[in-house]
C-alpha positions in Angstrom: -40.0 -22.8 14.2 -38.6 -20.1 16.4 -35.0 -19.2 15.6 -34.2 -17.0 18.4 -34.3 -16.6 22.2 -37.6 -15.1 23.1 -37.6 -12.3 25.6 -38.4 -13.6 29.0 -41.8 -12.7 30.4 -40.5 -13.1 33.9 -38.9 -10.4 36.1 -35.3 -9.8 35.4 -32.9 -9.9 38.3 -35.7 -9.1 40.7 -37.0 -6.1 38.9 -40.8 -6.3 38.1 -41.5 -6.9 34.4 -43.5 -3.6 34.1 -40.2 -1.7 34.9 -37.8 -3.8 32.7 -38.6 -2.0 29.5 -37.8 1.5 30.7 -34.7 0.4 32.6 -33.2 -1.3 29.5 -34.2 1.2 26.9 -33.2 4.4 28.6 -29.9 3.5 30.1 -31.2 2.6 33.5 -32.8 5.5 35.5 -32.4 3.6 38.7 -34.3 5.9 41.0 -37.5 4.8 39.2 -36.8 1.1 39.7 -35.6 1.2 43.3 -38.0 3.9 44.6 -36.8 7.3 45.4 -38.7 7.4 48.8 -36.6 4.5 50.1 -33.4 6.6 50.2 -32.6 9.1 52.9 -32.6 12.7 51.6 -29.3 13.6 49.9 -27.9 10.0 49.8 -26.8 8.4 46.5 -28.7 5.4 45.3 -26.8 2.2 45.0 -27.5 -0.8 42.7 -28.6 -4.0 44.5 -26.2 -6.9 43.9 -28.7 -9.0 41.9 -29.1 -6.1 39.4 -25.5 -4.9 39.1 -23.6 -5.6 36.0 -21.0 -8.3 35.8 -18.9 -6.3 33.3 -19.1 -2.6 32.2 -17.1 -1.0 29.4 -16.9 2.8 29.6 -15.0 5.6 28.0 -15.3 4.2 24.4 -17.0 4.8 21.1 -19.7 2.1 21.1 -21.3 1.5 17.7 -24.6 -0.1 18.7 -25.9 -1.0 15.2 -29.4 -0.8 16.6 -32.0 0.5 14.2 -31.1 4.1 15.0 -27.4 3.2 14.7 -26.7 5.1 17.9 -23.1 5.8 18.9 -22.8 5.8 22.7 -20.0 5.7 25.3 -20.5 2.6 27.3 -22.1 -0.8 27.7 -23.1 -3.0 30.6 -23.3 -6.8 30.6 -25.2 -9.1 33.0 -24.7 -12.8 32.6 -24.9 -13.7 28.9 -26.9 -10.6 27.8 -26.5 -6.9 27.2 -28.0 -5.1 30.3 -27.8 -1.5 29.0 -26.0 0.9 26.6 -25.7 4.6 27.1 -23.5 7.3 28.6 -20.6 6.8 30.9 -22.6 8.2 33.8 -25.6 5.9 33.1 -23.6 2.8 32.8 -21.4 3.5 35.8 -24.6 3.5 37.9 -25.0 -0.2 37.1 -21.7 -1.1 38.7 -21.7 -3.0 42.0 -19.1 -4.5 44.4 -18.4 -7.5 42.1 -18.6 -5.6 38.7 -15.5 -5.6 36.5 -15.1 -2.1 35.0 -12.9 -1.6 31.9 -11.9 1.9 30.8 -11.7 1.8 27.0 -9.8 5.1 26.8 -11.6 6.0 23.6 -11.3 2.7 21.8 -14.1 1.5 19.4 -16.6 -1.2 20.4 -18.6 -3.2 17.8 -21.0 -6.1 18.0 -19.2 -9.4 17.3 -19.0 -10.1 13.6 -21.6 -12.5 12.2 -20.1 -14.5 9.3 -22.9 -15.8 7.1 -20.8 -18.3 5.1 -17.6 -20.1 6.2 -16.1 -23.5 6.9 -15.2 -24.1 10.5 -14.4 -27.8 10.9 -10.8 -26.8 10.9 -7.7 -28.5 9.6 -5.0 -30.8 11.0 -1.9 -29.0 12.3 0.1 -31.6 10.4 -1.0 -30.2 7.0 1.3 -27.9 5.0 0.3 -24.3 4.9 1.2 -23.1 1.4 -0.9 -20.0 1.3 2.1 -17.7 1.5 4.1 -19.6 -1.2 5.4 -17.3 -4.0 7.1 -19.8 -6.4 6.8 -23.4 -7.6 10.3 -24.0 -6.1 9.1 -22.9 -2.6 6.2 -25.4 -2.7 8.4 -28.2 -4.0 10.9 -27.5 -1.2 8.2 -27.6 1.4 6.9 -31.0 0.1 10.5 -32.3 0.1 11.1 -31.3 3.7 7.8 -32.8 4.7 8.6 -36.1 2.9 11.9 -36.3 4.8 10.0 -36.6 8.1 6.9 -38.5 7.0 6.8 -42.3 7.0 6.8 -43.8 3.5 3.3 -44.4 2.1 1.6 -41.7 4.3 -0.2 -38.8 2.7 1.3 -35.3 2.5 -1.5 -32.8 2.4 -1.4 -29.0 1.8 -4.3 -26.8 3.0 -4.9 -23.5 4.7 -4.3 -22.6 8.3 -8.0 -22.0 9.1 -9.9 -24.2 6.7 -9.2 -27.1 4.4 -10.2 -25.2 1.3 -7.2 -22.9 1.0 -3.8 -23.4 -0.3 -1.3 -22.5 -3.1 -2.4 -19.9 -5.7 -0.9 -19.9 -9.2 -1.6 -16.1 -9.5 0.7 -15.5 -6.5 3.4 -17.7 -7.8 6.3 -16.1 -9.7 5.8 -18.6 -12.6 2.0 -17.7 -12.8 1.2 -21.3 -13.7 -0.5 -24.4 -12.3 1.5 -27.0 -10.4 1.6 -30.5 -12.0 2.6 -33.9 -10.9 5.9 -33.4 -12.8 6.8 -30.7 -10.2 6.0 -33.0 -7.2 7.2 -36.4 -8.4 11.0 -35.9 -8.0 10.7 -35.0 -4.3 7.9 -37.4 -3.3 8.4 -40.8 -5.0 7.3 -42.6 -1.8 4.4 -40.5 -0.6 1.0 -39.7 -2.0 0.7 -35.8 -2.2 -2.5 -33.7 -2.4 -2.2 -29.9 -2.3 -5.4 -27.9 -2.3 -5.5 -24.8 -4.6 -6.6 -21.5 -3.2 -10.4 -21.3 -2.8 -10.8 -25.1 -2.8 -12.1 -25.6 -6.3 -9.0 -27.4 -7.6 -6.1 -29.5 -6.3 -2.9 -31.1 -7.5 -1.8 -34.7 -7.0 1.6 -36.4 -7.6 1.8 -39.6 -9.6 1.7 -41.8 -6.4 -1.7 -40.2 -5.4 -3.1 -40.4 -8.9 -2.4 -44.2 -8.8 -4.1 -44.6 -5.5 -7.1 -42.7 -6.8 -7.2 -44.9 -10.0 -6.9 -41.9 -12.2 -5.3 -42.4 -15.6 -5.7 -41.4 -19.2 -8.6 -43.9 -19.5 -10.6 -42.4 -16.6 -13.9 -41.0 -17.9 -14.2 -37.3 -17.6 -17.4 -35.9 -19.2 -17.1 -32.4 -17.7 -13.4 -31.9 -18.2 -12.6 -31.9 -14.5 -9.5 -34.1 -14.8 -7.0 -31.9 -16.6 -4.9 -33.9 -19.1 -1.9 -33.1 -21.2 -3.2 -32.2 -24.7 -0.4 -34.1 -26.4 -0.2 -37.3 -24.4 -3.6 -37.5 -22.8 -2.0 -38.3 -19.4 -3.5 -36.6 -16.3 -1.5 -33.5 -15.2 -2.4 -34.0 -11.6 -4.9 -31.2 -11.5 -8.5 -32.1 -10.5 -11.4 -29.5 -10.6 -14.6 -29.2 -8.6 -16.4 -32.5 -8.1 -13.6 -34.3 -9.8 -11.6 -33.7 -6.6 -13.7 -36.3 -4.9 -11.9 -39.0 -6.8 -8.9 -38.2 -4.6 -10.3 -36.7 -1.5 -12.1 -40.0 -0.6 -8.8 -41.7 -0.3 -7.4 -39.4 2.5 -7.3 -41.1 5.9 -10.1 -40.2 8.2 -9.0 -38.2 11.2 -9.8 -39.5 14.7 -12.6 -37.9 16.7 -10.1 -36.3 19.0 -8.3 -34.8 16.0 -11.5 -33.5 14.5 -12.5 -31.9 17.8 -9.1 -30.3 18.1 -9.3 -28.9 14.6 -12.8 -27.5 15.1 -11.8 -25.9 18.4 -8.7 -24.3 16.8 -10.9 -22.8 14.1 -13.2 -21.4 16.7 -10.3 -19.9 18.6 -9.1 -18.2 15.4 -12.6 -16.8 14.7 -12.8 -15.3 18.2 -9.4 -13.7 17.8 -10.7 -12.1 14.6 -13.8 -10.8 16.4 -16.2 -13.3 14.8 -18.6 -14.5 17.4 -21.3 -16.2 15.2 -20.6 -18.2 12.0 -22.6 -20.3 9.5 -20.6 -23.5 8.8 -21.2 -24.5 5.3 -21.5 -28.0 3.7 -21.6 -30.0 6.8 -22.5 -33.7 6.9 -24.5 -35.6 9.5 -21.2 -36.7 11.0 -20.2 -33.0 11.4 -23.4 -32.3 13.2 -22.6 -35.0 15.8 -19.0 -33.6 16.0 -20.2 -30.1 16.9 -22.8 -31.4 19.3 -20.0 -33.1 21.2 -17.8 -30.1 21.0 -20.5 -27.8 22.4 -21.2 -30.2 25.3 -17.6 -29.7 26.4 -17.1 -25.9 26.8 -19.8 -24.0 24.9 -18.8 -20.7 26.5 -15.5 -20.7 24.7 -16.9 -21.3 21.2 -18.5 -19.2 18.5 -22.2 -19.6 18.0 -22.5 -22.0 15.0 -25.2 -22.4 12.4 -24.7 -25.8 10.7 -25.6 -25.9 7.0 -25.9 -29.4 5.5 -24.7 -30.0 1.9 -27.3 -31.5 -0.5 -25.5 -34.1 -2.7 -26.8 -32.7 -6.0 -24.1 -34.5 -8.1 -26.0 -37.7 -7.2 -29.2 -38.9 -8.9 -32.4 -37.0 -8.2 -33.9 -39.8 -6.1 -30.9 -39.7 -3.8 -31.2 -35.9 -3.3 -34.9 -36.1 -2.5 -34.3 -39.0 -0.1 -31.6 -36.9 1.6 -34.1 -34.1 2.2 -36.7 -36.4 3.5 -34.3 -38.2 5.8 -33.2 -35.3 8.0 -35.1 -35.4 11.3 -34.7 -31.7 11.9 -34.7 -28.7 9.7 -33.7 -25.0 9.6 -34.0 -23.4 13.0 -33.6 -26.4 15.2 -31.3 -25.8 18.1 -30.4 -22.8 20.2 -28.3 -19.7 20.1 -25.1 -21.8 20.7 -25.7 -24.4 18.0 -28.5 -24.8 15.5 -29.3 -26.2 12.0 -29.4 -23.5 9.3 -29.9 -23.5 5.6 -29.3 -26.3 3.1 -26.2 -25.6 0.9 -26.5 -26.3 -2.8 -23.8 -25.9 -5.4 -25.1 -24.5 -8.7 -21.7 -23.8 -10.2 -18.0 -23.9 -9.3 -15.4 -21.2 -8.6 -13.3 -18.8 -10.5 -10.0 -20.3 -9.6 -10.9 -23.6 -11.3 -12.6 -21.7 -14.2 -15.8 -23.4 -13.2 -17.9 -20.4 -12.2 -20.8 -20.4 -14.7 -21.3 -17.2 -16.7 -23.6 -16.0 -19.5 -20.5 -14.5 -21.1 -17.6 -16.7 -22.2 -14.3 -16.6 -20.4 -11.7 -14.2 -21.7 -9.8 -15.9 -24.5 -12.1 -18.9 -24.5 -15.0 -18.0 -26.8 -16.8 -21.3 -26.4 -16.3 -21.8 -22.6 -18.8 -20.4 -20.1 -17.9 -22.4 -17.0 -19.2 -25.6 -15.4 -22.7 -26.1 -14.0 -22.6 -28.3 -10.9 -26.3 -29.5 -10.9 -28.8 -30.6 -13.5 -31.7 -28.2 -14.0 -34.4 -30.8 -13.2 -32.5 -31.8 -10.0 -32.1 -28.2 -8.9 -35.8 -27.4 -9.4 -37.1 -30.5 -7.6 -34.7 -30.1 -4.7 -35.5 -26.5 -4.3 -39.3 -27.2 -4.5 -39.2 -29.9 -1.9 -36.8 -28.2 0.5 -38.9 -25.0 0.3 -42.1 -27.0 0.9 -40.6 -28.8 3.9 -39.6 -25.5 5.5 -35.9 -25.4 4.8 -34.0 -22.2 4.2 -31.7 -22.6 1.1 -28.2 -21.3 0.6 -27.2 -21.5 -3.1 -23.6 -21.2 -4.3 -23.8 -19.0 -7.4 -20.6 -17.4 -8.5 -21.6 -16.7 -12.2 -24.7 -14.9 -13.5 -25.8 -18.0 -15.4 -25.9 -19.9 -12.1 -27.6 -17.0 -10.3 -30.3 -16.8 -13.0 -31.0 -20.6 -12.8 -31.2 -20.4 -9.0 -33.6 -17.5 -9.1 -35.8 -19.5 -11.6 -35.9 -22.4 -9.3 -36.7 -20.3 -6.2 -39.4 -18.4 -8.0 -41.0 -21.6 -9.3 -40.9 -23.1 -5.8 -42.4 -20.1 -4.1 -45.2 -19.9 -6.7 -46.0 -23.7 -6.4 -45.7 -23.9 -2.6 -47.2 -20.4 -1.9 -44.4 -19.8 0.6 -42.7 -16.6 1.7 -40.3 -15.5 4.4 -37.8 -18.3 4.0 -34.9 -15.8 3.5 -33.3 -18.0 0.8 -29.7 -17.0 0.1 -27.6 -16.6 -3.0 -23.9 -16.4 -2.2 -20.8 -15.2 -4.0 -22.6 -13.4 -6.9 -19.6 -12.2 -8.9 -21.8 -10.8 -11.8 -25.4 -9.8 -11.8 -27.7 -7.9 -14.1 -30.0 -5.2 -12.8 -33.0 -7.4 -13.7 -31.6 -10.2 -11.5 -31.2 -7.8 -8.6 -34.8 -6.7 -9.0 -35.9 -10.3 -8.9 -33.9 -10.9 -5.7 -35.7 -8.1 -4.0 -39.1 -9.2 -5.2 -38.5 -12.8 -4.0 -37.0 -11.7 -0.7 -33.7 -13.4 -1.5 -30.7 -12.4 0.6 -27.3 -11.8 -0.9 -24.3 -13.1 1.0 -21.2 -11.5 -0.4 -17.5 -11.9 0.1 -15.8 -8.6 -0.8 -12.5 -10.0 0.5 -12.5 -12.1 -2.7 -11.7 -8.8 -4.5 -8.5 -8.8 -2.5 -7.7 -12.5 -2.5 -9.1 -13.7 -5.8 -9.1 -10.5 -7.8 -6.2 -11.4 -10.0 -8.0 -14.6 -11.0 -11.0 -12.5 -11.9 -8.8 -10.1 -13.9 -7.3 -13.0 -15.9 -10.6 -14.8 -16.5 -13.3 -12.1 -17.1 -13.8 -9.3 -19.5 -13.7 -5.6 -18.6 -17.5 -5.2 -18.6 -17.8 -7.9 -15.9 -14.9 -6.5 -13.9 -16.5 -3.0 -13.7 -19.2 -4.4 -11.4 -17.6 -7.5 -9.9 -19.2 -8.5 -6.6 -21.8 -5.7 -7.0 -22.2 -4.6 -3.3 -23.2 -1.0 -4.0 -25.6 -2.0 -6.8 -27.3 -4.6 -4.6 -27.8 -2.1 -1.8 -29.2 0.5 -4.3 -31.6 -2.1 -5.7 -33.0 -2.7 -2.2 -31.6 -6.2 -1.8 -30.6 -7.4 1.7 -26.8 -7.8 1.8 -25.0 -9.8 4.4 -21.2 -10.5 4.4 -18.9 -13.4 5.1 -15.3 -14.3 4.6 -15.5 -17.9 3.4 -11.9 -18.3 4.7 -10.2 -16.3 2.0 -8.8 -14.9 4.3 -11.0 -15.4 7.3 -10.2 -12.1 9.1 -13.3 -9.9 8.5 -11.0 -6.8 8.3 -10.0 -7.9 4.8 -13.6 -8.0 3.7 -14.3 -4.5 5.1 -11.1 -3.2 3.6 -11.9 -4.6 0.1 -15.6 -3.5 0.3 -14.3 0.1 0.6 -11.0 0.1 -1.3 -11.9 -2.5 -4.0 -8.2 -3.5 -4.3 -6.6 -6.9 -5.1 -3.7 -8.1 -3.1 -1.5 -6.8 -5.9 -3.0 -3.3 -5.7 -5.3 -3.4 -8.8 -8.7 -1.7 -8.4 -11.7 -3.8 -9.4 -15.3 -2.5 -9.6 -14.6 0.9 -8.1 -18.3 1.8 -8.6 -19.3 -1.0 -6.3 -17.4 0.4 -3.3 -19.4 1.1 -0.1 -18.8 3.1 3.1 -17.2 1.5 6.2 -20.6 1.8 7.9 -22.3 -0.1 5.0 -19.8 -2.9 5.4 -19.9 -3.1 9.1 -23.7 -3.1 9.1 -23.7 -6.0 6.6 -21.2 -7.9 8.8 -23.2 -7.5 11.9 -26.9 -6.7 12.0 -27.7 -7.9 8.4 -25.7 -11.1 8.6 -27.6 -11.9 11.8 -30.9 -11.4 9.9 -29.7 -13.7 7.1 -29.3 -16.4 9.7 -32.6 -15.7 11.4 -30.6 -14.5 14.4 -31.6 -10.8 14.6 -33.1 -11.3 18.1 -29.8 -12.7 19.4 -26.9 -11.2 17.5 -25.7 -8.4 15.3 -26.4 -5.3 17.5 -25.7 -4.1 21.0 -29.1 -3.7 22.5 -30.5 -4.7 25.9 -31.6 -8.3 26.0 -29.4 -9.4 23.2 -26.4 -11.7 23.5 -23.4 -9.9 25.0 -21.2 -10.6 21.9 -18.9 -7.6 21.3 -15.4 -6.7 20.3 -12.9 -3.8 21.0 -10.7 -2.6 18.2 -7.2 -1.0 18.5 -8.1 1.8 16.0 -11.2 3.8 15.2 -12.3 2.0 12.0 -14.5 5.0 11.0 -11.6 7.5 11.2 -8.5 5.8 9.8 -7.5 5.7 6.1 -9.0 2.7 4.2 -5.6 1.2 3.5 -5.1 0.6 7.3 -8.4 -1.2 7.9 -7.0 -4.7 7.0 -4.4 -4.2 9.7 -6.8 -3.5 12.6 -6.5 -5.8 15.5 -9.2 -7.0 17.9 -8.0 -6.4 21.4 -11.0 -7.8 23.3 -13.7 -10.3 22.4 -16.6 -10.9 24.7 -18.8 -13.9 23.9 -22.0 -14.4 25.8 -20.8 -12.1 28.5 -17.4 -13.8 29.0 -14.1 -12.3 28.0 -12.6 -14.9 25.7 -9.8 -12.8 24.0 -8.0 -10.1 25.9 -5.1 -8.1 24.5 -5.9 -4.6 25.8 -2.4 -4.2 27.2 -0.8 -5.0 23.9 -1.9 -1.7 22.2 -1.7 1.9 23.5 -4.9 3.8 23.7 -5.7 6.2 20.8 -4.6 9.3 22.6 -1.2 7.8 23.3 -0.3 7.1 19.7 
């Protein structure tokens, strides 16, 4: 199935097809297209209205990220596509009476970022944003204030401003400890409270919510995902990983209108950050219908979205296989606005809930290696059938034990099915051995990393892992050196791509500690992985990821030269202009002086 928009075989804007290639690849030598003999001697050629650009950006530093990685001065847009890139003189020739021309005054232009792994269904504006909380007292106070204005019996929910799977973080709290129901009960006796922990692999409930979820000391817990007081056996309120579902299923379902508003708000935030394409992980069939409705309304104001369904691997094997066989469409179905992407599979959990699954035990816990999230037989059979049916797979593998099992399953499936070219993905990849990287290259597996996790989750890593692991945590440099295709994403932690680029280069946590210095890369390495390579990971390289004639006109303008400023300033860069499919959807050029005026 074709993932991309195929180049048209028809003439473009009235220019015969035999001339299109030279016009678009050379920066538009118009006298060849229009016929020199048609003009009176000494007159200047003019561009016919059908061919003239709708928008031209001149006087900038345009990083094309084509295969030559050319840096040019200007770019022209016609309709939804890039018309040409080149010098100021070449691009100005493409202007016509109705062309909008923007003088960039030296500012930097990039392709729109392509985020290969995030969660964009959004959140209710009524939720508490506790991501900036720095003490238990601050969180308790916020819950108390919310309870004062919330009718008795209604849920109080804490989550992130962009996606649901963000929240309070014990490593950022002054007390450096987990919240418990004992903290929340005094201020919320009449409300069920659920507060997501940073990264979404744990949450805390108050006693009211525990009662609604039927969680008590007698509740079976074979994997230790309901934290209990070691002395009394009573639940503390903390639930981990799949144990969270015991509570989440009791949250009231939002209306369709609320869901649409939340998803649109997430898209608006992405565009302000310069992200123009995103892979939305762990969607349900209901989410697919939601996004279909959303894109029918105003597709030109939304990011391009690749929907990645979640395989319910905590269910019995027969249920998982039935899920695969029940989907009427597979990877690649759709268009450049909205399409079905890879199947998401959880192999392990996350570091914040101490559920990432490693081959080395956690620091200070000699018998604890993390928590696998899928049985080996289930993983092998699901991967085999999905690969056979033509699905791309996107496997959540934080720890090296999880990554090794995933590679075993992928290798077995490819050998049995005799398939290749699926571009299966392993994501997160905190720790990898050289042997695993070599296997990834041999199997054609793509790595989707989140270097921003060094910044946002680095202190959790420092607390949980030994020094040998930390020296090569999130091994960006090593993967590149091993020849593995590396794409980037934010996964909402935080969602702004500038934090990922900053951390990929500086390798600093939010508290200033350096992790995995040897795994640092150049700014160009990070930008390439966030544009051209991420597009490749989504089978979108013919649409997104570079500024080339015929590709989607998705681009951004930055307020600083990202290649010239100190690394410490990268995370503070602002996007001044976002163009999506040829339309200006974010415009803040007047809010920042040009580089030569600073």
